[in-house]
PyMOL Python script that loads the backbone (N, CA, C, O; Angstrom):
from pymol import cmd

cmd.read_pdbstr("""\
ATOM      1  N   GLY A   1       0.758  -1.181  -0.032  1.00  0.00           N
ATOM      2  CA  GLY A   1      -0.035  -0.049   0.013  1.00  0.00           C
ATOM      3  C   GLY A   1       0.880   1.287  -0.020  1.00  0.00           C
ATOM      4  O   GLY A   1       2.106   1.202   0.045  1.00  0.00           O
ATOM      5  N   GLU A   2       0.286   2.375  -0.112  1.00  0.00           N
ATOM      6  CA  GLU A   2       0.895   3.671  -0.112  1.00  0.00           C
ATOM      7  C   GLU A   2       0.662   4.392   1.210  1.00  0.00           C
ATOM      8  O   GLU A   2      -0.392   4.179   1.809  1.00  0.00           O
ATOM      9  N   VAL A   3       1.471   5.137   1.653  1.00  0.00           N
ATOM     10  CA  VAL A   3       1.349   5.978   2.912  1.00  0.00           C
ATOM     11  C   VAL A   3       0.160   6.918   2.701  1.00  0.00           C
ATOM     12  O   VAL A   3       0.010   7.581   1.675  1.00  0.00           O
ATOM     13  N   ALA A   4      -0.690   6.928   3.766  1.00  0.00           N
ATOM     14  CA  ALA A   4      -1.991   7.660   3.593  1.00  0.00           C
ATOM     15  C   ALA A   4      -1.805   9.155   4.082  1.00  0.00           C
ATOM     16  O   ALA A   4      -2.400  10.073   3.519  1.00  0.00           O
ATOM     17  N   ALA A   5      -0.990   9.353   5.110  1.00  0.00           N
ATOM     18  CA  ALA A   5      -0.910  10.759   5.679  1.00  0.00           C
ATOM     19  C   ALA A   5       0.418  10.843   6.409  1.00  0.00           C
ATOM     20  O   ALA A   5       0.849   9.908   7.083  1.00  0.00           O
ATOM     21  N   ILE A   6       1.057  12.012   6.247  1.00  0.00           N
ATOM     22  CA  ILE A   6       2.395  12.353   6.949  1.00  0.00           C
ATOM     23  C   ILE A   6       1.951  13.283   8.120  1.00  0.00           C
ATOM     24  O   ILE A   6       1.227  14.266   7.955  1.00  0.00           O
ATOM     25  N   ASP A   7       2.460  12.874   9.326  1.00  0.00           N
ATOM     26  CA  ASP A   7       2.171  13.670  10.484  1.00  0.00           C
ATOM     27  C   ASP A   7       3.270  14.635  10.773  1.00  0.00           C
ATOM     28  O   ASP A   7       3.028  15.795  11.107  1.00  0.00           O
ATOM     29  N   ALA A   8       4.525  14.143  10.642  1.00  0.00           N
ATOM     30  CA  ALA A   8       5.642  14.974  10.924  1.00  0.00           C
ATOM     31  C   ALA A   8       6.780  14.402  10.091  1.00  0.00           C
ATOM     32  O   ALA A   8       6.560  13.426   9.373  1.00  0.00           O
ATOM     33  N   SER A   9       7.993  14.963  10.151  1.00  0.00           N
ATOM     34  CA  SER A   9       9.092  14.390   9.394  1.00  0.00           C
ATOM     35  C   SER A   9       9.296  12.921   9.686  1.00  0.00           C
ATOM     36  O   SER A   9       9.583  12.535  10.819  1.00  0.00           O
ATOM     37  N   ASP A  10       9.143  12.076   8.623  1.00  0.00           N
ATOM     38  CA  ASP A  10       9.331  10.622   8.703  1.00  0.00           C
ATOM     39  C   ASP A  10       8.306   9.940   9.640  1.00  0.00           C
ATOM     40  O   ASP A  10       8.596   8.815  10.049  1.00  0.00           O
ATOM     41  N   THR A  11       7.218  10.463   9.997  1.00  0.00           N
ATOM     42  CA  THR A  11       6.196   9.819  10.758  1.00  0.00           C
ATOM     43  C   THR A  11       4.845   9.887   9.963  1.00  0.00           C
ATOM     44  O   THR A  11       4.371  10.913   9.475  1.00  0.00           O
ATOM     45  N   TYR A  12       4.293   8.609   9.910  1.00  0.00           N
ATOM     46  CA  TYR A  12       3.021   8.423   9.092  1.00  0.00           C
ATOM     47  C   TYR A  12       2.013   7.722   9.799  1.00  0.00           C
ATOM     48  O   TYR A  12       2.299   6.851  10.620  1.00  0.00           O
ATOM     49  N   THR A  13       0.760   8.076   9.507  1.00  0.00           N
ATOM     50  CA  THR A  13      -0.416   7.302  10.043  1.00  0.00           C
ATOM     51  C   THR A  13      -1.006   6.563   8.897  1.00  0.00           C
ATOM     52  O   THR A  13      -1.252   7.104   7.819  1.00  0.00           O
ATOM     53  N   ILE A  14      -1.242   5.229   9.176  1.00  0.00           N
ATOM     54  CA  ILE A  14      -1.845   4.404   8.175  1.00  0.00           C
ATOM     55  C   ILE A  14      -3.151   3.785   8.714  1.00  0.00           C
ATOM     56  O   ILE A  14      -3.173   3.171   9.780  1.00  0.00           O
ATOM     57  N   ALA A  15      -4.218   3.964   7.954  1.00  0.00           N
ATOM     58  CA  ALA A  15      -5.415   3.302   8.235  1.00  0.00           C
ATOM     59  C   ALA A  15      -5.573   1.951   7.456  1.00  0.00           C
ATOM     60  O   ALA A  15      -5.672   1.922   6.229  1.00  0.00           O
ATOM     61  N   HIS A  16      -5.588   0.854   8.236  1.00  0.00           N
ATOM     62  CA  HIS A  16      -5.517  -0.509   7.600  1.00  0.00           C
ATOM     63  C   HIS A  16      -6.842  -1.188   7.548  1.00  0.00           C
ATOM     64  O   HIS A  16      -7.076  -1.995   6.648  1.00  0.00           O
ATOM     65  N   ASN A  17      -7.741  -0.897   8.483  1.00  0.00           N
ATOM     66  CA  ASN A  17      -9.118  -1.512   8.569  1.00  0.00           C
ATOM     67  C   ASN A  17      -8.988  -3.037   8.762  1.00  0.00           C
ATOM     68  O   ASN A  17      -9.819  -3.770   8.228  1.00  0.00           O
ATOM     69  N   LEU A  18      -8.024  -3.527   9.472  1.00  0.00           N
ATOM     70  CA  LEU A  18      -8.007  -5.005   9.760  1.00  0.00           C
ATOM     71  C   LEU A  18      -8.654  -5.376  11.086  1.00  0.00           C
ATOM     72  O   LEU A  18      -8.750  -6.553  11.433  1.00  0.00           O
ATOM     73  N   ASP A  19      -9.096  -4.360  11.827  1.00  0.00           N
ATOM     74  CA  ASP A  19      -9.850  -4.631  13.121  1.00  0.00           C
ATOM     75  C   ASP A  19      -9.026  -5.450  14.088  1.00  0.00           C
ATOM     76  O   ASP A  19      -9.557  -6.385  14.688  1.00  0.00           O
ATOM     77  N   THR A  20      -7.803  -5.156  14.263  1.00  0.00           N
ATOM     78  CA  THR A  20      -6.993  -5.946  15.278  1.00  0.00           C
ATOM     79  C   THR A  20      -5.826  -5.072  15.803  1.00  0.00           C
ATOM     80  O   THR A  20      -5.277  -4.236  15.087  1.00  0.00           O
ATOM     81  N   ASN A  21      -5.486  -5.301  17.051  1.00  0.00           N
ATOM     82  CA  ASN A  21      -4.389  -4.587  17.571  1.00  0.00           C
ATOM     83  C   ASN A  21      -3.057  -5.254  17.273  1.00  0.00           C
ATOM     84  O   ASN A  21      -2.003  -4.683  17.551  1.00  0.00           O
ATOM     85  N   PHE A  22      -3.094  -6.492  16.695  1.00  0.00           N
ATOM     86  CA  PHE A  22      -1.977  -7.267  16.486  1.00  0.00           C
ATOM     87  C   PHE A  22      -1.615  -7.268  14.976  1.00  0.00           C
ATOM     88  O   PHE A  22      -2.258  -7.924  14.156  1.00  0.00           O
ATOM     89  N   VAL A  23      -0.590  -6.523  14.670  1.00  0.00           N
ATOM     90  CA  VAL A  23      -0.160  -6.334  13.355  1.00  0.00           C
ATOM     91  C   VAL A  23       1.330  -6.437  13.112  1.00  0.00           C
ATOM     92  O   VAL A  23       2.124  -6.023  13.956  1.00  0.00           O
ATOM     93  N   ASP A  24       1.703  -6.952  12.034  1.00  0.00           N
ATOM     94  CA  ASP A  24       3.173  -6.846  11.583  1.00  0.00           C
ATOM     95  C   ASP A  24       3.244  -5.870  10.413  1.00  0.00           C
ATOM     96  O   ASP A  24       2.435  -5.941   9.487  1.00  0.00           O
ATOM     97  N   VAL A  25       4.110  -5.057  10.455  1.00  0.00           N
ATOM     98  CA  VAL A  25       4.269  -4.077   9.372  1.00  0.00           C
ATOM     99  C   VAL A  25       5.664  -4.157   8.708  1.00  0.00           C
ATOM    100  O   VAL A  25       6.706  -4.032   9.351  1.00  0.00           O
ATOM    101  N   SER A  26       5.609  -4.372   7.390  1.00  0.00           N
ATOM    102  CA  SER A  26       6.890  -4.382   6.606  1.00  0.00           C
ATOM    103  C   SER A  26       6.943  -3.112   5.810  1.00  0.00           C
ATOM    104  O   SER A  26       6.006  -2.772   5.087  1.00  0.00           O
ATOM    105  N   VAL A  27       8.081  -2.386   5.949  1.00  0.00           N
ATOM    106  CA  VAL A  27       8.145  -1.134   5.196  1.00  0.00           C
ATOM    107  C   VAL A  27       9.387  -1.040   4.328  1.00  0.00           C
ATOM    108  O   VAL A  27      10.475  -1.305   4.839  1.00  0.00           O
ATOM    109  N   GLN A  28       9.310  -0.707   3.144  1.00  0.00           N
ATOM    110  CA  GLN A  28      10.512  -0.403   2.318  1.00  0.00           C
ATOM    111  C   GLN A  28      10.578   1.034   1.873  1.00  0.00           C
ATOM    112  O   GLN A  28       9.546   1.663   1.639  1.00  0.00           O
ATOM    113  N   VAL A  29      11.771   1.557   1.753  1.00  0.00           N
ATOM    114  CA  VAL A  29      11.962   2.877   1.239  1.00  0.00           C
ATOM    115  C   VAL A  29      12.854   2.795   0.026  1.00  0.00           C
ATOM    116  O   VAL A  29      13.840   2.058   0.017  1.00  0.00           O
ATOM    117  N   TYR A  30      12.507   3.555  -1.004  1.00  0.00           N
ATOM    118  CA  TYR A  30      13.198   3.499  -2.271  1.00  0.00           C
ATOM    119  C   TYR A  30      14.455   4.352  -2.146  1.00  0.00           C
ATOM    120  O   TYR A  30      14.411   5.539  -1.823  1.00  0.00           O
ATOM    121  N   ASP A  31      15.550   3.704  -2.410  1.00  0.00           N
ATOM    122  CA  ASP A  31      16.864   4.392  -2.470  1.00  0.00           C
ATOM    123  C   ASP A  31      17.056   5.005  -3.920  1.00  0.00           C
ATOM    124  O   ASP A  31      17.238   4.288  -4.904  1.00  0.00           O
ATOM    125  N   THR A  32      17.002   6.350  -3.971  1.00  0.00           N
ATOM    126  CA  THR A  32      17.059   6.937  -5.332  1.00  0.00           C
ATOM    127  C   THR A  32      18.460   6.973  -5.970  1.00  0.00           C
ATOM    128  O   THR A  32      18.611   7.119  -7.183  1.00  0.00           O
ATOM    129  N   ASP A  33      19.437   6.839  -5.135  1.00  0.00           N
ATOM    130  CA  ASP A  33      20.811   6.864  -5.577  1.00  0.00           C
ATOM    131  C   ASP A  33      21.172   5.436  -6.217  1.00  0.00           C
ATOM    132  O   ASP A  33      21.872   5.353  -7.226  1.00  0.00           O
ATOM    133  N   LEU A  34      20.660   4.359  -5.578  1.00  0.00           N
ATOM    134  CA  LEU A  34      20.971   3.030  -6.092  1.00  0.00           C
ATOM    135  C   LEU A  34      19.882   2.379  -6.806  1.00  0.00           C
ATOM    136  O   LEU A  34      20.027   1.251  -7.279  1.00  0.00           O
ATOM    137  N   THR A  35      18.740   3.073  -6.911  1.00  0.00           N
ATOM    138  CA  THR A  35      17.458   2.637  -7.566  1.00  0.00           C
ATOM    139  C   THR A  35      17.016   1.287  -7.098  1.00  0.00           C
ATOM    140  O   THR A  35      16.619   0.453  -7.912  1.00  0.00           O
ATOM    141  N   VAL A  36      17.071   1.043  -5.807  1.00  0.00           N
ATOM    142  CA  VAL A  36      16.547  -0.217  -5.275  1.00  0.00           C
ATOM    143  C   VAL A  36      15.659   0.055  -4.036  1.00  0.00           C
ATOM    144  O   VAL A  36      15.780   1.103  -3.403  1.00  0.00           O
ATOM    145  N   TRP A  37      14.788  -0.880  -3.709  1.00  0.00           N
ATOM    146  CA  TRP A  37      13.998  -0.842  -2.465  1.00  0.00           C
ATOM    147  C   TRP A  37      14.790  -1.436  -1.332  1.00  0.00           C
ATOM    148  O   TRP A  37      15.382  -2.505  -1.482  1.00  0.00           O
ATOM    149  N   ARG A  38      14.811  -0.733  -0.147  1.00  0.00           N
ATOM    150  CA  ARG A  38      15.486  -1.252   0.926  1.00  0.00           C
ATOM    151  C   ARG A  38      14.509  -1.196   2.166  1.00  0.00           C
ATOM    152  O   ARG A  38      13.651  -0.323   2.291  1.00  0.00           O
ATOM    153  N   PHE A  39      14.725  -2.209   3.063  1.00  0.00           N
ATOM    154  CA  PHE A  39      13.874  -2.194   4.251  1.00  0.00           C
ATOM    155  C   PHE A  39      14.448  -1.162   5.251  1.00  0.00           C
ATOM    156  O   PHE A  39      15.660  -1.069   5.449  1.00  0.00           O
ATOM    157  N   ASP A  40      13.556  -0.415   5.852  1.00  0.00           N
ATOM    158  CA  ASP A  40      14.031   0.736   6.723  1.00  0.00           C
ATOM    159  C   ASP A  40      13.768   0.312   8.141  1.00  0.00           C
ATOM    160  O   ASP A  40      12.981  -0.594   8.414  1.00  0.00           O
ATOM    161  N   LEU A  41      14.449   0.991   9.036  1.00  0.00           N
ATOM    162  CA  LEU A  41      14.112   0.871  10.452  1.00  0.00           C
ATOM    163  C   LEU A  41      12.753   1.586  10.860  1.00  0.00           C
ATOM    164  O   LEU A  41      12.477   2.747  10.561  1.00  0.00           O
ATOM    165  N   VAL A  42      11.980   0.756  11.558  1.00  0.00           N
ATOM    166  CA  VAL A  42      10.639   1.223  11.806  1.00  0.00           C
ATOM    167  C   VAL A  42      10.190   1.121  13.301  1.00  0.00           C
ATOM    168  O   VAL A  42      10.359   0.075  13.927  1.00  0.00           O
ATOM    169  N   VAL A  43       9.612   2.235  13.866  1.00  0.00           N
ATOM    170  CA  VAL A  43       8.986   2.179  15.114  1.00  0.00           C
ATOM    171  C   VAL A  43       7.522   2.298  14.920  1.00  0.00           C
ATOM    172  O   VAL A  43       7.032   3.218  14.264  1.00  0.00           O
ATOM    173  N   ILE A  44       6.820   1.361  15.495  1.00  0.00           N
ATOM    174  CA  ILE A  44       5.380   1.298  15.280  1.00  0.00           C
ATOM    175  C   ILE A  44       4.589   1.527  16.544  1.00  0.00           C
ATOM    176  O   ILE A  44       4.883   0.995  17.615  1.00  0.00           O
ATOM    177  N   GLU A  45       3.540   2.369  16.362  1.00  0.00           N
ATOM    178  CA  GLU A  45       2.674   2.625  17.535  1.00  0.00           C
ATOM    179  C   GLU A  45       1.238   2.235  16.996  1.00  0.00           C
ATOM    180  O   GLU A  45       0.833   2.663  15.915  1.00  0.00           O
ATOM    181  N   VAL A  46       0.547   1.462  17.746  1.00  0.00           N
ATOM    182  CA  VAL A  46      -0.875   1.000  17.471  1.00  0.00           C
ATOM    183  C   VAL A  46      -1.751   2.062  17.996  1.00  0.00           C
ATOM    184  O   VAL A  46      -1.765   2.276  19.209  1.00  0.00           O
ATOM    185  N   ILE A  47      -2.512   2.773  17.155  1.00  0.00           N
ATOM    186  CA  ILE A  47      -3.402   3.895  17.468  1.00  0.00           C
ATOM    187  C   ILE A  47      -4.695   3.321  18.054  1.00  0.00           C
ATOM    188  O   ILE A  47      -5.123   3.619  19.169  1.00  0.00           O
ATOM    189  N   ASP A  48      -5.278   2.467  17.198  1.00  0.00           N
ATOM    190  CA  ASP A  48      -6.549   1.708  17.516  1.00  0.00           C
ATOM    191  C   ASP A  48      -6.541   0.444  16.626  1.00  0.00           C
ATOM    192  O   ASP A  48      -5.568   0.115  15.948  1.00  0.00           O
ATOM    193  N   VAL A  49      -7.651  -0.204  16.682  1.00  0.00           N
ATOM    194  CA  VAL A  49      -7.755  -1.466  15.935  1.00  0.00           C
ATOM    195  C   VAL A  49      -7.644  -1.349  14.401  1.00  0.00           C
ATOM    196  O   VAL A  49      -7.493  -2.353  13.705  1.00  0.00           O
ATOM    197  N   ASN A  50      -7.712  -0.235  13.939  1.00  0.00           N
ATOM    198  CA  ASN A  50      -7.625   0.128  12.381  1.00  0.00           C
ATOM    199  C   ASN A  50      -6.606   1.013  12.056  1.00  0.00           C
ATOM    200  O   ASN A  50      -6.517   1.427  10.900  1.00  0.00           O
ATOM    201  N   THR A  51      -5.780   1.378  12.969  1.00  0.00           N
ATOM    202  CA  THR A  51      -4.836   2.525  12.643  1.00  0.00           C
ATOM    203  C   THR A  51      -3.426   2.247  13.275  1.00  0.00           C
ATOM    204  O   THR A  51      -3.336   1.925  14.460  1.00  0.00           O
ATOM    205  N   VAL A  52      -2.381   2.372  12.504  1.00  0.00           N
ATOM    206  CA  VAL A  52      -1.063   2.338  13.066  1.00  0.00           C
ATOM    207  C   VAL A  52      -0.281   3.597  12.717  1.00  0.00           C
ATOM    208  O   VAL A  52      -0.650   4.276  11.759  1.00  0.00           O
ATOM    209  N   LYS A  53       0.750   3.937  13.420  1.00  0.00           N
ATOM    210  CA  LYS A  53       1.682   5.050  13.245  1.00  0.00           C
ATOM    211  C   LYS A  53       3.026   4.476  13.041  1.00  0.00           C
ATOM    212  O   LYS A  53       3.534   3.753  13.898  1.00  0.00           O
ATOM    213  N   ILE A  54       3.657   4.792  11.864  1.00  0.00           N
ATOM    214  CA  ILE A  54       5.034   4.278  11.660  1.00  0.00           C
ATOM    215  C   ILE A  54       6.069   5.453  11.701  1.00  0.00           C
ATOM    216  O   ILE A  54       5.763   6.520  11.169  1.00  0.00           O
ATOM    217  N   SER A  55       7.151   5.314  12.245  1.00  0.00           N
ATOM    218  CA  SER A  55       8.205   6.315  12.263  1.00  0.00           C
ATOM    219  C   SER A  55       9.485   5.669  11.573  1.00  0.00           C
ATOM    220  O   SER A  55      10.022   4.650  12.007  1.00  0.00           O
ATOM    221  N   LEU A  56       9.890   6.328  10.520  1.00  0.00           N
ATOM    222  CA  LEU A  56      10.976   5.747   9.635  1.00  0.00           C
ATOM    223  C   LEU A  56      12.271   6.509   9.889  1.00  0.00           C
ATOM    224  O   LEU A  56      12.307   7.639  10.378  1.00  0.00           O
ATOM    225  N   ALA A  57      13.287   5.825   9.532  1.00  0.00           N
ATOM    226  CA  ALA A  57      14.698   6.374   9.732  1.00  0.00           C
ATOM    227  C   ALA A  57      14.878   7.372   8.566  1.00  0.00           C
ATOM    228  O   ALA A  57      15.620   8.342   8.717  1.00  0.00           O
ATOM    229  N   SER A  58      14.215   7.157   7.403  1.00  0.00           N
ATOM    230  CA  SER A  58      14.381   8.060   6.267  1.00  0.00           C
ATOM    231  C   SER A  58      13.307   7.895   5.313  1.00  0.00           C
ATOM    232  O   SER A  58      12.510   6.963   5.423  1.00  0.00           O
ATOM    233  N   GLY A  59      13.235   8.803   4.321  1.00  0.00           N
ATOM    234  CA  GLY A  59      12.287   8.664   3.139  1.00  0.00           C
ATOM    235  C   GLY A  59      11.162   9.605   3.233  1.00  0.00           C
ATOM    236  O   GLY A  59      10.792  10.116   4.290  1.00  0.00           O
ATOM    237  N   VAL A  60      10.589   9.830   1.980  1.00  0.00           N
ATOM    238  CA  VAL A  60       9.381  10.687   1.879  1.00  0.00           C
ATOM    239  C   VAL A  60       8.227   9.821   1.433  1.00  0.00           C
ATOM    240  O   VAL A  60       8.476   8.696   0.997  1.00  0.00           O
ATOM    241  N   SER A  61       7.040  10.238   1.505  1.00  0.00           N
ATOM    242  CA  SER A  61       5.880   9.443   1.214  1.00  0.00           C
ATOM    243  C   SER A  61       5.950   8.805  -0.165  1.00  0.00           C
ATOM    244  O   SER A  61       5.462   7.686  -0.322  1.00  0.00           O
ATOM    245  N   SER A  62       6.529   9.450  -1.174  1.00  0.00           N
ATOM    246  CA  SER A  62       6.529   8.936  -2.586  1.00  0.00           C
ATOM    247  C   SER A  62       7.571   7.874  -2.678  1.00  0.00           C
ATOM    248  O   SER A  62       7.645   7.232  -3.725  1.00  0.00           O
ATOM    249  N   GLN A  63       8.360   7.629  -1.719  1.00  0.00           N
ATOM    250  CA  GLN A  63       9.471   6.618  -1.633  1.00  0.00           C
ATOM    251  C   GLN A  63       9.138   5.389  -0.796  1.00  0.00           C
ATOM    252  O   GLN A  63       9.912   4.434  -0.710  1.00  0.00           O
ATOM    253  N   ILE A  64       7.980   5.447  -0.193  1.00  0.00           N
ATOM    254  CA  ILE A  64       7.646   4.418   0.827  1.00  0.00           C
ATOM    255  C   ILE A  64       6.468   3.449   0.310  1.00  0.00           C
ATOM    256  O   ILE A  64       5.480   3.866  -0.295  1.00  0.00           O
ATOM    257  N   ARG A  65       6.686   2.212   0.604  1.00  0.00           N
ATOM    258  CA  ARG A  65       5.670   1.198   0.343  1.00  0.00           C
ATOM    259  C   ARG A  65       5.637   0.303   1.604  1.00  0.00           C
ATOM    260  O   ARG A  65       6.640   0.184   2.307  1.00  0.00           O
ATOM    261  N   TYR A  66       4.462  -0.329   1.885  1.00  0.00           N
ATOM    262  CA  TYR A  66       4.315  -1.127   3.122  1.00  0.00           C
ATOM    263  C   TYR A  66       3.397  -2.202   2.925  1.00  0.00           C
ATOM    264  O   TYR A  66       2.583  -2.145   2.003  1.00  0.00           O
ATOM    265  N   VAL A  67       3.451  -3.281   3.783  1.00  0.00           N
ATOM    266  CA  VAL A  67       2.521  -4.291   3.884  1.00  0.00           C
ATOM    267  C   VAL A  67       2.169  -4.485   5.358  1.00  0.00           C
ATOM    268  O   VAL A  67       3.057  -4.503   6.211  1.00  0.00           O
ATOM    269  N   ILE A  68       0.819  -4.636   5.675  1.00  0.00           N
ATOM    270  CA  ILE A  68       0.435  -4.767   6.997  1.00  0.00           C
ATOM    271  C   ILE A  68      -0.314  -6.051   7.123  1.00  0.00           C
ATOM    272  O   ILE A  68      -1.315  -6.251   6.436  1.00  0.00           O
ATOM    273  N   HIS A  69       0.165  -6.981   8.030  1.00  0.00           N
ATOM    274  CA  HIS A  69      -0.480  -8.251   8.259  1.00  0.00           C
ATOM    275  C   HIS A  69      -1.194  -8.198   9.626  1.00  0.00           C
ATOM    276  O   HIS A  69      -0.588  -7.820  10.629  1.00  0.00           O
ATOM    277  N   GLY A  70      -2.500  -8.582   9.657  1.00  0.00           N
ATOM    278  CA  GLY A  70      -3.207  -8.642  10.951  1.00  0.00           C
ATOM    279  C   GLY A  70      -3.265 -10.143  11.395  1.00  0.00           C
ATOM    280  O   GLY A  70      -3.287 -11.061  10.575  1.00  0.00           O
ATOM    281  N   TYR A  71      -3.286 -10.316  12.676  1.00  0.00           N
ATOM    282  CA  TYR A  71      -3.477 -11.698  13.228  1.00  0.00           C
ATOM    283  C   TYR A  71      -4.109 -11.738  14.534  1.00  0.00           C
ATOM    284  O   TYR A  71      -4.318 -12.818  15.087  1.00  0.00           O
TER     285      TYR A  71
END
""", "prot")
cmd.dss("prot")
cmd.show_as("cartoon", "prot")
cmd.util.cbc("prot")
cmd.orient("prot")
């Protein structure tokens, strides 16, 4: 998916609608110098059962893609 909203520098809120507090989030950031996708360091905060907040080490929204798994 694509990042829905940016809250501050490198912090994003994602609405996933999975109805669970238990999620795994995989995030990649596109390296424009090497033209490859890399996994980034991520800090995750669960806001509610349908929303998470991710804080990345680097990247802007156009360079970010993610996958959220609920369980």
